[in-house]
Z-matrix of the N, CA and C atoms (Angstrom, degrees):
N
C 1 1.445
C 2 1.526 1 110.67
N 3 1.324 2 116.14 1 -38.13
C 4 1.458 3 119.02 2 -179.39
C 5 1.522 4 110.72 3 -65.46
N 6 1.331 5 117.15 4 -43.76
C 7 1.465 6 120.67 5 178.88
C 8 1.521 7 111.33 6 -62.85
N 9 1.317 8 117.10 7 -39.68
C 10 1.456 9 120.41 8 179.24
C 11 1.526 10 111.84 9 -68.12
N 12 1.324 11 117.00 10 -33.86
C 13 1.459 12 120.58 11 -177.73
C 14 1.523 13 112.71 12 -74.51
N 15 1.322 14 116.93 13 -33.63
C 16 1.467 15 119.75 14 -177.11
C 17 1.522 16 110.67 15 -146.41
N 18 1.333 17 118.09 16 70.05
C 19 1.469 18 119.59 17 -176.39
C 20 1.526 19 113.99 18 -65.32
N 21 1.324 20 117.99 19 -28.84
C 22 1.463 21 120.28 20 -178.48
C 23 1.526 22 112.93 21 -81.23
N 24 1.315 23 118.05 22 -19.15
C 25 1.475 24 122.08 23 178.30
C 26 1.520 25 109.14 24 -130.45
N 27 1.326 26 115.27 25 52.28
C 28 1.458 27 120.55 26 -174.74
C 29 1.526 28 112.74 27 -60.36
N 30 1.340 29 117.95 28 -41.80
C 31 1.461 30 120.67 29 -177.41
C 32 1.534 31 111.59 30 -62.50
N 33 1.313 32 116.23 31 -42.86
C 34 1.468 33 120.04 32 179.17
C 35 1.523 34 110.71 33 -66.09
N 36 1.331 35 116.48 34 -42.50
C 37 1.463 36 119.69 35 -179.82
C 38 1.527 37 110.65 36 -65.83
N 39 1.321 38 117.39 37 -38.45
C 40 1.455 39 120.55 38 179.05
C 41 1.527 40 111.30 39 -66.59
N 42 1.324 41 117.66 40 -36.92
C 43 1.464 42 119.47 41 178.43
C 44 1.528 43 111.03 42 -66.99
N 45 1.321 44 117.63 43 -37.33
C 46 1.463 45 120.64 44 176.71
C 47 1.523 46 110.10 45 -66.98
N 48 1.332 47 116.25 46 -39.10
C 49 1.464 48 121.34 47 177.53
C 50 1.533 49 110.41 48 -61.76
N 51 1.312 50 116.10 49 -46.02
C 52 1.468 51 121.15 50 179.31
C 53 1.524 52 110.74 51 -63.32
N 54 1.315 53 116.82 52 -41.87
C 55 1.460 54 120.80 53 178.22
C 56 1.524 55 111.13 54 -59.11
N 57 1.330 56 116.67 55 -39.43
C 58 1.463 57 120.56 56 178.17
C 59 1.518 58 112.06 57 -62.54
N 60 1.338 59 116.80 58 -42.67
C 61 1.465 60 119.45 59 178.36
C 62 1.520 61 111.70 60 -66.49
N 63 1.309 62 116.73 61 -39.26
C 64 1.472 63 119.59 62 178.03
C 65 1.522 64 110.78 63 -63.02
N 66 1.327 65 115.85 64 -42.40
C 67 1.467 66 119.77 65 178.81
C 68 1.526 67 110.65 66 -64.83
N 69 1.328 68 116.76 67 -40.01
C 70 1.459 69 120.48 68 179.63
C 71 1.521 70 111.04 69 -62.28
N 72 1.342 71 116.74 70 -54.08
C 73 1.464 72 119.30 71 -177.75
C 74 1.518 73 112.33 72 -67.98
N 75 1.317 74 116.86 73 -38.98
C 76 1.465 75 119.66 74 176.64
C 77 1.520 76 111.44 75 -62.46
N 78 1.333 77 116.46 76 -40.36
C 79 1.466 78 120.56 77 178.05
C 80 1.514 79 112.19 78 -65.91
N 81 1.335 80 116.48 79 -40.46
C 82 1.471 81 119.39 80 177.80
C 83 1.519 82 111.27 81 -63.08
N 84 1.316 83 116.31 82 -44.49
C 85 1.470 84 119.18 83 178.30
C 86 1.517 85 110.87 84 -63.45
N 87 1.336 86 116.90 85 -45.77
C 88 1.463 87 120.32 86 -178.09
C 89 1.526 88 111.58 87 -64.54
N 90 1.334 89 117.50 88 -40.84
C 91 1.458 90 120.75 89 -179.12
C 92 1.521 91 112.32 90 -68.94
N 93 1.328 92 116.87 91 -40.50
C 94 1.459 93 119.99 92 -173.22
C 95 1.527 94 114.12 93 -92.94
N 96 1.323 95 117.44 94 -30.31
C 97 1.463 96 119.47 95 -174.46
C 98 1.513 97 113.45 96 -123.79
N 99 1.316 98 117.94 97 -2.60
C 100 1.459 99 121.25 98 -179.62
C 101 1.529 100 111.36 99 101.03
N 102 1.318 101 114.99 100 158.59
C 103 1.462 102 121.22 101 -176.90
C 104 1.519 103 111.21 102 -62.90
N 105 1.315 104 116.84 103 -37.75
C 106 1.460 105 120.24 104 -178.63
C 107 1.527 106 111.37 105 -60.39
N 108 1.330 107 117.47 106 -34.42
C 109 1.465 108 119.84 107 179.72
C 110 1.531 109 111.42 108 -66.37
N 111 1.334 110 117.42 109 -34.25
C 112 1.458 111 120.22 110 177.93
C 113 1.524 112 110.45 111 -65.68
N 114 1.310 113 116.47 112 -38.18
C 115 1.471 114 120.73 113 177.33
C 116 1.522 115 110.17 114 -65.45
N 117 1.322 116 117.59 115 -45.99
C 118 1.467 117 120.80 116 179.98
C 119 1.527 118 111.74 117 -66.61
N 120 1.317 119 117.16 118 -34.37
C 121 1.459 120 120.45 119 176.09
C 122 1.534 121 110.19 120 -64.05
N 123 1.324 122 117.24 121 -43.43
C 124 1.466 123 121.22 122 176.59
C 125 1.511 124 111.85 123 -62.20
N 126 1.334 125 116.85 124 -41.16
C 127 1.465 126 120.39 125 178.09
C 128 1.523 127 110.68 126 -65.33
N 129 1.321 128 117.78 127 -39.90
C 130 1.467 129 121.51 128 178.60
C 131 1.526 130 110.90 129 -64.78
N 132 1.322 131 117.84 130 -40.57
C 133 1.457 132 120.49 131 177.06
C 134 1.528 133 111.45 132 -64.38
N 135 1.323 134 116.32 133 -40.47
C 136 1.464 135 119.58 134 178.20
C 137 1.522 136 111.02 135 -63.49
N 138 1.323 137 116.87 136 -42.55
C 139 1.467 138 120.35 137 179.20
C 140 1.527 139 111.06 138 -67.86
N 141 1.319 140 117.80 139 -35.49
C 142 1.463 141 120.81 140 178.65
C 143 1.521 142 111.30 141 -69.99
N 144 1.324 143 117.36 142 -29.02
C 145 1.462 144 119.74 143 -179.82
C 146 1.519 145 112.80 144 -77.76
N 147 1.315 146 117.68 145 -19.83
C 148 1.462 147 120.65 146 -178.38
C 149 1.526 148 112.97 147 -60.63
N 150 1.341 149 120.54 148 -51.31
C 151 1.467 150 118.75 149 178.46
C 152 1.528 151 112.89 150 -64.25
N 153 1.312 152 116.77 151 -33.41
C 154 1.468 153 119.55 152 178.11
C 155 1.522 154 109.63 153 -65.66
N 156 1.326 155 116.40 154 -44.36
C 157 1.458 156 120.80 155 179.68
C 158 1.518 157 111.32 156 -63.82
N 159 1.312 158 116.63 157 -46.23
C 160 1.468 159 119.76 158 -179.44
C 161 1.519 160 111.73 159 -67.70
N 162 1.309 161 117.95 160 -32.63
C 163 1.457 162 121.79 161 -178.93
C 164 1.510 163 114.33 162 -76.80
N 165 1.330 164 116.76 163 -19.64
C 166 1.460 165 119.32 164 -177.38
C 167 1.513 166 112.69 165 -113.02
N 168 1.305 167 117.98 166 13.22
C 169 1.467 168 120.64 167 177.75
C 170 1.513 169 110.63 168 -64.29
N 171 1.311 170 116.08 169 148.25
C 172 1.459 171 120.60 170 175.68
C 173 1.515 172 108.88 171 -69.85
N 174 1.280 173 114.63 172 139.71
C 175 1.455 174 119.83 173 175.19
C 176 1.525 175 107.73 174 -85.68
N 177 1.317 176 116.57 175 134.73
C 178 1.451 177 119.70 176 178.63
C 179 1.514 178 109.18 177 -84.16
N 180 1.288 179 115.71 178 155.14
C 181 1.461 180 120.40 179 178.77
C 182 1.516 181 108.96 180 -68.58
N 183 1.322 182 117.63 181 142.22
C 184 1.461 183 119.04 182 178.86
C 185 1.521 184 110.17 183 -64.76
N 186 1.307 185 115.17 184 148.45
C 187 1.458 186 120.43 185 -179.44
C 188 1.531 187 109.14 186 -66.52
N 189 1.325 188 115.41 187 139.71
C 190 1.458 189 119.90 188 178.67
C 191 1.520 190 109.11 189 -75.42
N 192 1.315 191 116.42 190 144.07
C 193 1.461 192 119.63 191 178.27
C 194 1.522 193 109.56 192 -73.57
N 195 1.323 194 116.31 193 156.75
C 196 1.469 195 120.20 194 -179.73
C 197 1.519 196 110.59 195 -60.44
N 198 1.285 197 116.30 196 129.87
C 199 1.446 198 121.72 197 173.92
C 200 1.513 199 115.10 198 84.04
N 201 1.295 200 119.05 199 -20.26
C 202 1.459 201 120.70 200 -176.03
C 203 1.517 202 111.75 201 -70.34
N 204 1.321 203 117.87 202 -31.43
C 205 1.457 204 119.95 203 -177.26
C 206 1.516 205 112.73 204 -118.71
N 207 1.307 206 118.04 205 8.54
C 208 1.457 207 119.85 206 -178.93
C 209 1.521 208 110.22 207 -74.45
N 210 1.308 209 113.72 208 139.69
C 211 1.451 210 120.59 209 176.90
C 212 1.523 211 109.02 210 -86.22
N 213 1.318 212 118.57 211 141.54
C 214 1.458 213 119.53 212 177.84
C 215 1.531 214 110.65 213 -66.49
N 216 1.289 215 116.78 214 140.69
C 217 1.442 216 122.32 215 179.74
C 218 1.518 217 107.91 216 -95.72
N 219 1.321 218 116.13 217 134.62
C 220 1.402 219 112.38 218 173.55
C 221 1.394 220 123.57 219 150.71
């Protein structure tokens, strides 16, 4: 729905969409369990995302050894 609503500014529309969900869940936690619970929920989500982020990082290409990939000059 977000892509259909704003295909030319998809990134901006998606960030507004995400902000709405964060406000919704944060508000539910704050209303039902107190403001402190919303903070702890955010901290728990951040900690849960750390292993996912580290596990899905792009692997960099290994460094080339000296001379193995150098082009001759001349």
